[in-house]
C-alpha positions as CSV (number, residue, x, y, z in Angstrom):
1,X,106.6,145.7,100.7
2,X,104.7,144.3,103.7
3,X,106.3,141.7,105.9
4,X,104.6,138.4,106.4
5,X,105.2,135.7,108.9
6,X,106.6,132.6,107.1
7,X,103.5,130.5,107.7
8,X,101.3,133.0,105.9
9,X,103.3,133.0,102.7
10,X,101.6,131.4,99.7
11,X,102.9,127.9,98.9
12,X,101.8,125.1,96.5
13,X,99.1,122.7,97.7
14,X,100.6,119.5,99.1
15,X,99.1,116.1,99.9
16,X,99.8,116.7,103.6
17,X,97.3,119.5,103.6
18,X,94.5,116.9,103.2
19,X,95.8,114.3,105.6
20,X,93.4,113.0,108.2
21,X,96.1,112.9,110.8
22,X,96.5,116.7,110.8
23,X,93.7,116.7,113.4
24,X,95.1,113.8,115.4
25,X,97.7,113.8,118.2
26,X,101.0,112.7,116.4
27,X,101.9,110.6,119.4
28,X,99.2,108.1,118.3
29,X,101.3,107.2,115.2
30,X,104.5,106.7,117.1
31,X,103.2,105.0,120.3
32,X,104.4,101.7,121.8
33,X,101.3,101.4,123.8
34,X,99.3,98.2,122.9
35,X,96.3,98.9,120.8
36,X,97.4,102.3,119.5
37,X,98.7,100.9,116.2
38,X,95.2,99.8,115.3
39,X,93.8,103.2,116.2
40,X,96.4,104.9,114.0
41,X,95.7,102.6,111.1
42,X,92.0,103.4,111.5
43,X,92.7,107.1,111.1
44,X,94.7,106.3,107.9
45,X,91.9,104.1,106.6
46,X,89.6,107.1,106.3
47,X,92.3,109.4,104.8
48,X,92.0,110.8,101.3
49,X,95.7,110.8,100.8
50,X,96.6,107.4,102.3
51,X,98.4,106.2,99.1
52,X,100.5,109.4,98.8
53,X,101.5,109.1,102.4
54,X,102.5,105.5,102.2
55,X,104.4,106.0,99.0
56,X,106.3,108.9,100.5
57,X,107.2,106.9,103.6
58,X,108.4,104.0,101.5
59,X,110.5,106.3,99.3
60,X,112.0,108.1,102.3
61,X,112.7,104.8,104.1
62,X,110.9,106.0,107.2
63,X,111.7,103.5,109.9
64,X,109.2,104.4,112.6
65,X,105.6,105.1,113.0
66,X,102.4,104.4,111.0
67,X,102.4,106.1,107.6
68,X,99.8,105.6,104.9
69,X,98.2,102.9,107.0
70,X,101.4,100.9,107.0
71,X,103.3,100.0,110.2
72,X,107.1,100.2,110.3
73,X,107.3,96.3,110.1
74,X,105.0,96.3,107.0
75,X,107.2,98.9,105.3
76,X,110.3,96.9,106.1
77,X,108.7,93.8,104.6
78,X,107.8,95.8,101.4
79,X,111.4,96.9,101.1
80,X,112.7,93.4,101.6
81,X,110.5,92.2,98.8
82,X,112.1,94.7,96.5
83,X,110.2,98.0,96.6
84,X,111.4,100.2,93.8
85,X,109.7,103.4,94.5
86,X,110.7,106.9,93.6
87,X,114.0,108.3,94.9
88,X,114.1,110.3,98.1
89,X,112.4,113.6,97.9
90,X,112.5,116.7,100.1
91,X,108.8,116.8,101.2
92,X,108.1,116.2,104.8
93,X,105.9,114.0,107.0
94,X,102.2,113.8,107.5
């Protein structure tokens, strides 16, 4: 049986495979530099999986960065208002 590197093994398609941020420096989404949050949100605005990303971040209680077009403060507010999303899953970040 041939040996394959782990990244070449077949796996199920995932919403992250379609994420617009895959082609963007991840630092943009976690930066404290003024003006970068708006640039990060702009990347999200054009993303075909923005809703899946935001839902995942809310369900995982991600506390930092921009996910699904939502800042950390926006996600905290959603949780304070009683977000009742899916339970924590095992899938990773964007």
